[in-house]
C-alpha positions in Angstrom: -14.3 -38.5 -28.6 -15.3 -37.6 -25.0 -13.9 -34.5 -23.4 -14.6 -33.4 -19.8 -14.9 -29.8 -21.1 -18.1 -30.8 -23.0 -19.7 -32.5 -20.1 -22.7 -31.1 -18.3 -21.0 -31.1 -14.9 -18.1 -29.1 -16.2 -20.4 -26.5 -17.7 -22.4 -26.2 -14.5 -19.1 -25.9 -12.5 -17.9 -23.2 -14.9 -21.1 -21.2 -14.7 -21.1 -21.4 -11.0 -17.5 -20.2 -10.9 -18.4 -17.2 -13.0 -21.4 -16.3 -10.9 -19.5 -16.5 -7.6 -16.5 -14.5 -8.9 -18.8 -11.9 -10.4 -20.6 -11.5 -7.0 -17.3 -11.2 -5.2 -16.1 -8.6 -7.7 -19.3 -6.6 -7.2 -19.0 -6.8 -3.4 -15.6 -5.2 -3.8 -16.6 -2.7 -6.4 -20.0 -1.4 -5.3 -18.8 0.2 -2.0 -16.2 2.2 -4.0 -18.9 3.2 -6.5 -21.1 4.3 -3.7 -18.4 6.4 -2.1 -17.8 8.1 -5.5 -21.6 8.7 -5.9 -21.7 10.3 -2.5 -18.8 12.6 -3.3 -20.5 13.8 -6.5 -23.9 14.4 -4.9 -25.4 17.4 -3.2 -25.4 17.7 0.5 -29.2 17.6 1.0 -29.5 14.4 -1.1 -26.8 12.7 0.9 -28.3 13.8 4.2 -31.7 12.5 3.2 -30.1 9.1 2.3 -31.2 9.3 -1.3 -27.8 8.4 -2.8 -27.2 4.8 -3.6 -25.1 3.9 -6.7 -25.8 7.1 -8.8 -25.1 10.7 -7.9 -28.2 12.8 -6.9 -27.9 16.5 -7.5 -24.6 16.1 -9.4 -21.9 18.7 -8.2 -18.2 19.1 -8.1 -18.4 21.1 -4.9 -16.8 18.5 -2.7 -13.8 18.2 -5.0 -13.5 22.0 -5.3 -13.5 22.2 -1.5 -10.8 19.5 -1.2 -8.5 20.8 -3.9 -9.0 24.4 -2.7 -7.6 23.5 0.7 -3.9 24.2 0.8 -3.4 22.0 3.8 -4.8 19.0 1.9 -2.4 19.5 -1.0 0.5 19.9 1.4 -0.4 16.6 3.0 -0.7 15.0 -0.4 2.9 16.1 -1.3 4.2 14.8 2.1 2.7 11.4 1.3 4.4 11.4 -2.1 7.7 12.3 -0.5 7.1 9.5 2.0 6.4 7.0 -0.8 9.6 8.0 -2.6 11.8 7.7 0.4 10.1 4.8 2.2 9.5 2.5 -0.8 13.0 3.0 -2.1 14.5 2.2 1.3 12.2 -0.8 1.7 13.1 -2.3 -1.7 16.9 -1.7 -1.2 17.0 -3.2 2.3 14.7 -6.1 1.5 17.1 -7.1 -1.3 20.2 -6.6 0.8 18.8 -8.7 3.6 17.0 -11.3 1.5 20.0 -12.2 -0.7 22.4 -13.4 2.0 19.7 -15.1 3.9 18.8 -17.1 0.8 22.2 -18.9 0.9 22.7 -22.4 2.3 24.1 -22.8 5.8 27.4 -24.0 4.3 27.8 -20.6 2.5 26.5 -18.5 5.4 27.0 -20.3 8.7 24.9 -17.9 10.8 22.0 -17.9 8.3 19.5 -19.9 10.4 20.2 -17.7 13.5 19.6 -14.5 11.5 16.5 -15.9 9.8 14.9 -16.7 13.2 16.0 -13.3 14.5 14.0 -11.6 11.8 11.1 -14.0 12.1 11.0 -13.3 15.8 10.4 -9.6 15.1 7.4 -10.5 12.9 5.7 -12.1 15.9 6.9 -10.0 18.8 7.2 -6.2 18.7 8.8 -3.8 21.2 5.5 -1.9 21.7 4.5 1.7 21.1 6.2 3.3 24.0 9.7 1.8 23.5 9.4 2.5 19.8 8.5 6.2 20.5 11.4 6.5 22.9 13.8 5.2 20.3 12.5 7.6 17.7 12.7 10.5 20.1 16.2 9.8 21.4 17.5 9.5 17.8 16.1 12.9 17.0 13.6 11.9 14.4 10.5 13.5 16.0 8.8 16.0 13.5 10.9 14.5 10.7 9.8 12.6 7.6 12.4 10.0 8.7 10.2 9.1 11.7 7.7 7.8 9.2 10.3 5.9 7.1 13.1 4.4 9.3 11.0 2.5 11.9 9.6 0.4 9.0 12.7 0.3 6.8 13.0 -3.5 6.8 9.6 -5.1 6.2 10.2 -8.7 7.3 7.3 -10.3 5.4 8.8 -8.8 2.2 12.2 -10.2 3.1 10.7 -13.7 3.6 9.0 -13.5 0.2 12.2 -12.4 -1.4 14.6 -14.8 0.2 12.3 -17.8 -0.6 12.1 -16.6 -4.2 15.9 -16.4 -4.4 16.2 -19.9 -2.9 14.0 -21.2 -5.7 16.3 -20.0 -8.5 18.6 -22.6 -10.0 21.8 -22.9 -8.1 23.6 -23.7 -11.4 23.3 -20.1 -12.6 25.2 -18.8 -9.5 27.8 -21.5 -9.8 28.4 -20.7 -13.5 28.7 -17.1 -12.7 31.3 -17.8 -10.0 33.3 -19.9 -12.5 33.4 -16.9 -14.8 34.7 -14.7 -12.0 31.5 -13.0 -10.9 31.2 -11.8 -7.3 28.1 -11.6 -5.2 27.3 -8.0 -6.3 27.4 -9.0 -9.9 25.4 -12.2 -9.3 22.8 -10.2 -7.4 22.3 -7.2 -9.7 22.8 -8.9 -13.1 21.3 -12.4 -12.5 19.0 -12.5 -9.5 17.2 -9.2 -9.7 16.3 -9.4 -13.4 14.8 -12.8 -12.8 12.9 -11.6 -9.8 10.5 -9.1 -11.4 7.3 -10.9 -10.1 8.3 -10.9 -6.4 9.9 -7.4 -6.7 6.6 -6.0 -8.1 4.8 -7.7 -5.3 6.8 -6.2 -2.5 6.8 -2.9 -4.3 3.0 -3.0 -4.2 3.0 -4.0 -0.5 5.4 -1.3 0.5 3.6 1.4 -1.5 0.2 0.5 0.0 1.6 0.3 3.5 3.2 3.7 3.3 0.3 5.3 1.6 -2.4 4.0 4.0 -0.4 4.5 7.2 -1.8 7.3 9.4 -1.1 6.4 13.1 2.6 7.0 13.0 2.0 10.6 11.7 -0.1 11.3 14.8 2.5 9.9 17.1 5.7 11.3 15.7 4.7 14.6 14.1 3.6 17.6 16.2 3.0 20.0 13.4 -0.2 19.5 11.3 1.6 20.9 8.2 4.0 17.9 8.4 1.2 15.3 8.3 1.0 12.8 5.5 -2.4 12.6 3.7 -3.9 9.7 5.7 -3.0 11.4 9.0 -4.5 14.6 7.7 -7.7 12.9 6.7 -7.9 11.2 10.1 -7.4 14.4 12.1 -9.2 17.0 10.0 -12.9 17.4 9.3 -14.8 20.2 7.6 -15.4 22.6 10.4 -16.1 26.2 9.6 -17.5 29.2 11.5 -20.8 30.0 9.7 -20.8 33.6 11.0 -17.5 34.4 9.3 -18.5 32.9 5.9 -18.8 35.0 2.8 -21.9 34.5 0.6 -19.9 32.3 -1.8 -18.6 30.2 1.1 -22.2 30.0 2.5 -23.4 28.6 -0.8 -20.7 26.0 -0.9 -21.4 25.1 2.8 -24.9 23.9 1.8 -23.5 21.9 -1.1 -20.8 20.2 0.9 -21.4 18.5 4.2 -19.2 16.2 6.3 -20.3 13.0 4.3 -19.7 14.4 0.8 -16.4 16.0 1.8 -15.1 12.8 3.4 -16.2 10.7 0.4 -14.3 13.0 -1.9 -11.2 12.8 0.3 -11.4 9.0 0.5 -11.8 8.7 -3.3 -8.8 10.9 -4.0 -6.7 9.1 -1.4 -7.6 5.7 -3.0 -7.0 6.8 -6.5 -3.2 6.6 -6.7 -3.1 2.9 -5.6 -5.9 2.1 -7.9 -4.0 3.6 -10.8 -0.8 1.7 -10.0 -2.3 -1.7 -9.2 -3.3 -2.7 -12.7 0.3 -2.4 -13.9 1.5 -4.7 -11.2 -1.4 -7.2 -11.1 0.2 -9.6 -13.6 3.2 -10.0 -11.3 1.2 -10.0 -8.0 -0.1 -13.6 -7.8 3.0 -15.1 -9.4 5.2 -13.3 -6.9 3.2 -14.4 -3.9 3.1 -18.1 -5.0 6.8 -18.3 -6.0 7.9 -16.5 -2.9 6.1 -18.7 -0.4 6.9 -22.2 -1.5 10.0 -22.8 0.6 11.3 -21.8 4.0 
């Protein structure tokens, strides 16, 4: 019995797919491996351009320098605080906005108006200066809330969520209403447990957005000790006065240069997201697809 899976064309197509996907995976992985190799190599080897995909003159000096810097660890803790506040607020408000907007116009008469209002903000923004003035006049300058509140409602996440809610069977909501359930009960006990794929997706989006953001820290925070990690990495480089160095610091100076130090900082800053992503990956594509089918 003939099967297309045993045909030569199918085998060629399968092999070609594996080759292309392997090359794409390597194109994403190799730059990260190269950064790790640079961070673990000696400064002379990096300066000479000898480091490719394997450390030359293996040393932990870059990481000792990074973790020994109190300002770096303070910025790391600020980023963790921002993640805790920002992601929690993003998830809560996305659900609270997405649920009513997922209803039909006969249930929520102004639904279309509100949907277009939110979509409009995705396309057109107020600009940097008006946003700064709003943050300033509300007393949020030099506060962690200046990093959180301006991005409290991520509209793209709301669109994904409301479209996912619209795809759920309406019979479940009708049955719950017959049993006396109100909207809060329907949302928390029916909709959200069925929405794990899209919730994991927007959780990942919100986490990455907050963790990678650096520009708002430069704009809204005046004290370097209040900077989140990415802002700290952007504004600080290894700059020391050689004349004031002790012999131990002088030895480390020749082991750590600007390239190795930045590579170590980049790797450490990337690590939390890389550790979280594998646990959310199985939900990621499903959430994107199911959340983008309908309007």
